[in-house]
C-alpha positions as CSV (number, residue, x, y, z in Angstrom):
1,M,207.8,156.3,-156.1
2,Q,208.4,155.9,-152.3
3,T,205.8,157.0,-149.7
4,E,207.3,159.6,-147.3
5,A,204.5,160.9,-145.4
6,V,200.2,160.4,-145.6
7,L,199.0,163.3,-144.3
8,F,194.6,163.4,-143.6
9,D,191.8,165.5,-143.5
10,L,189.9,165.4,-139.9
11,D,186.1,165.4,-140.0
12,G,184.5,162.8,-142.6
13,T,188.0,160.8,-143.2
14,L,189.3,159.7,-139.8
15,V,186.7,160.4,-137.8
16,D,182.8,160.2,-137.9
17,S,182.1,163.5,-136.9
18,L,179.8,164.7,-139.2
19,P,176.5,164.5,-137.5
20,L,177.4,166.2,-134.9
21,I,178.7,169.0,-136.6
22,F,175.5,169.2,-138.3
23,R,173.7,168.8,-134.9
24,T,176.2,171.6,-133.4
25,Y,174.8,174.1,-136.7
26,R,171.7,173.4,-135.9
27,H,171.4,174.4,-132.1
28,V,174.1,177.5,-132.9
29,F,171.8,179.0,-135.9
30,D,168.5,178.1,-133.4
31,E,169.7,180.3,-130.7
32,M,171.0,182.8,-132.5
33,G,167.7,183.1,-134.5
34,L,169.2,182.3,-137.9
35,K,167.1,179.9,-141.1
36,W,168.8,177.1,-141.1
37,D,170.4,176.3,-144.3
38,E,171.5,172.9,-144.0
39,K,173.1,172.8,-147.3
40,G,174.7,176.1,-147.0
41,I,176.5,174.5,-144.4
42,E,177.1,171.5,-146.1
43,N,179.2,173.4,-149.1
44,M,181.0,175.5,-146.6
45,I,182.0,172.4,-144.0
46,G,186.5,171.8,-144.7
47,L,186.6,176.0,-144.2
48,P,187.6,177.7,-140.9
49,L,184.4,178.7,-138.3
50,K,185.0,181.7,-138.1
51,D,184.5,182.3,-142.1
52,I,181.4,180.2,-141.8
53,G,180.1,182.2,-139.1
54,K,180.9,185.5,-140.7
55,H,179.4,184.1,-143.9
56,F,176.0,183.6,-142.1
57,T,175.8,186.1,-139.6
58,G,177.4,189.0,-142.1
59,K,179.4,190.0,-139.9
60,E,183.1,189.3,-137.1
61,E,180.5,187.2,-134.7
62,S,182.6,185.5,-131.6
63,R,178.9,184.6,-130.0
64,F,178.5,182.0,-133.1
65,E,181.9,180.8,-132.5
66,D,181.0,180.9,-128.2
67,L,178.4,178.9,-129.6
68,Y,179.5,175.9,-131.5
69,Q,182.1,175.7,-129.2
70,I,179.6,174.8,-126.0
71,Y,177.5,172.6,-127.9
72,Y,180.0,170.8,-129.7
73,H,182.4,169.9,-126.9
74,R,179.0,169.0,-124.7
75,D,178.3,166.2,-127.4
76,L,181.2,165.0,-128.5
77,A,181.8,162.0,-126.5
78,L,178.3,161.3,-127.9
79,F,178.3,161.5,-131.5
80,T,182.0,161.1,-132.2
81,R,183.6,157.3,-133.3
82,L,186.4,156.5,-136.0
83,F,185.5,155.0,-139.1
84,P,185.8,151.5,-139.1
85,G,189.7,150.4,-139.9
86,T,191.2,153.6,-138.9
87,L,193.2,152.7,-136.1
88,A,194.4,149.5,-138.1
89,M,195.3,151.4,-141.2
90,L,197.0,154.0,-138.8
91,S,199.0,151.1,-136.8
92,N,200.1,149.7,-140.0
93,L,201.3,152.7,-142.1
94,E,203.5,153.4,-138.5
95,K,205.1,150.4,-139.0
96,R,206.1,151.4,-142.3
97,Q,207.8,154.0,-140.7
98,I,205.7,156.5,-143.2
99,K,205.3,160.0,-141.6
100,L,201.7,160.9,-140.4
101,G,199.7,164.1,-139.6
102,I,196.5,165.9,-139.6
103,V,195.7,169.1,-141.7
104,T,192.4,170.3,-140.5
105,S,190.2,173.2,-140.7
106,K,189.2,172.9,-137.4
107,G,190.7,174.6,-134.5
108,K,192.7,173.4,-132.1
109,P,190.2,172.7,-129.2
110,G,188.3,170.6,-130.8
111,T,191.2,168.5,-132.8
112,A,193.1,168.4,-129.3
113,R,189.9,166.9,-127.7
114,T,188.5,164.7,-130.8
115,T,192.4,163.1,-131.4
116,A,192.7,162.5,-128.0
117,F,188.9,160.9,-127.0
118,T,189.0,158.5,-130.5
119,G,193.1,157.8,-129.7
120,I,194.6,159.0,-132.9
121,D,196.3,161.7,-131.6
122,R,199.1,159.0,-130.3
123,F,199.8,158.1,-134.1
124,M,200.6,161.9,-135.2
125,D,203.6,163.4,-136.1
126,V,202.2,166.8,-136.7
127,I,198.7,168.2,-136.7
128,I,197.7,171.4,-137.9
129,T,194.7,173.4,-137.3
130,A,192.7,176.5,-138.3
131,H,194.9,178.6,-135.2
132,D,198.2,177.6,-136.3
133,L,198.6,179.8,-139.5
134,L,196.5,182.1,-141.3
135,K,195.7,181.2,-144.9
136,H,193.3,177.7,-144.8
137,K,192.5,175.5,-147.2
138,P,192.1,175.2,-150.5
139,D,195.3,177.1,-150.0
140,P,198.3,174.9,-149.6
141,E,200.1,176.8,-147.0
142,P,198.7,174.2,-144.3
143,L,199.7,171.3,-146.2
144,L,202.7,172.4,-147.3
145,H,203.5,174.0,-143.7
146,A,203.4,170.1,-142.7
147,V,205.3,168.3,-145.3
148,K,208.3,170.8,-144.3
149,F,208.3,169.9,-140.9
150,L,208.0,166.5,-141.2
151,G,211.0,167.0,-143.2
152,A,209.4,165.1,-146.2
153,H,208.8,166.0,-149.9
154,V,205.5,167.4,-151.3
155,S,205.6,165.1,-154.1
156,R,206.4,161.9,-151.9
157,T,203.1,162.9,-149.9
158,I,199.4,161.9,-150.0
159,Y,196.9,163.8,-148.7
160,I,193.9,162.0,-147.9
161,G,190.3,164.1,-147.0
162,D,186.6,163.4,-148.1
163,S,185.7,167.1,-149.0
164,R,186.7,169.4,-152.5
165,F,188.7,171.5,-149.9
166,D,190.7,168.8,-149.2
167,I,191.5,167.4,-153.4
168,L,191.8,171.1,-154.1
169,T,194.9,171.8,-150.7
170,G,196.6,168.8,-151.8
171,R,196.7,169.7,-155.4
172,N,197.5,172.7,-155.1
173,A,200.6,171.8,-152.9
174,G,201.7,169.7,-155.2
175,A,201.0,166.5,-153.0
176,R,199.4,163.2,-154.2
177,T,195.7,163.5,-153.4
178,L,192.8,160.7,-152.4
179,G,189.3,160.3,-152.1
180,V,187.2,158.6,-149.4
181,T,183.6,158.0,-150.2
182,W,182.0,158.0,-146.4
183,G,182.5,161.4,-145.7
184,L,181.0,165.0,-146.7
185,A,181.7,164.6,-150.7
186,G,180.8,161.2,-151.4
187,R,181.7,158.7,-154.1
188,E,180.0,161.0,-157.3
189,E,181.4,164.3,-156.6
190,M,184.7,162.8,-155.4
191,V,184.6,161.5,-158.9
192,S,184.2,164.7,-160.5
193,L,187.0,166.0,-158.4
194,Q,189.2,163.7,-160.2
195,P,191.8,163.1,-157.5
196,D,194.6,160.3,-157.8
197,G,192.6,157.6,-156.1
198,I,189.4,156.9,-154.4
199,I,188.9,154.4,-151.4
200,D,186.0,153.1,-150.2
201,R,187.7,151.2,-147.5
202,W,190.6,151.8,-145.7
203,D,192.3,148.7,-146.5
204,E,192.5,150.0,-150.1
205,L,194.7,152.7,-149.3
206,M,197.6,150.1,-149.3
207,K,198.1,149.8,-153.1
208,Y,198.9,153.9,-153.3
209,I,201.6,153.7,-150.9
């Protein structure tokens, strides 16, 4: 089956930003006097910041979100890098005229700055963030919205991510799913999620295209 589109999660998939994310949450917890819960944060990464803040504060807490944005943007340039081979992989797909995009639960400001800083924004035909729709991963709507925008068929679309939310999103949408082993879940958990394929390096992607 010919692949028409490849869509990606952002953090932990294209961009090595998980250390920055944990660092940012730690600053927020400290400033708000919340008990640090690294495992709890790990289990919720991939959901919108608003939902994570509500979970840990017990209410709609704009200060949680505001502090997160302050610390995240302050430290982004110091702790954000692309995973090895990312630019070459995107360039290769672009040359094959495959439509490319990002579907992330990250907010629009953080997504825009991260993609611009790393230079991957120029490859993307569509970028869907937590601010663009009311429903979020693992609901299929963000992925289906991106596929529709691209004019692609979902059955000929691959969604690639590093967490259970990503694999569930792709599965719920009817897309093929690939899990990477260098992000949040790791190989063991990714195997248990049973995506359509698992890759340890970007150059392994081409056998699924």
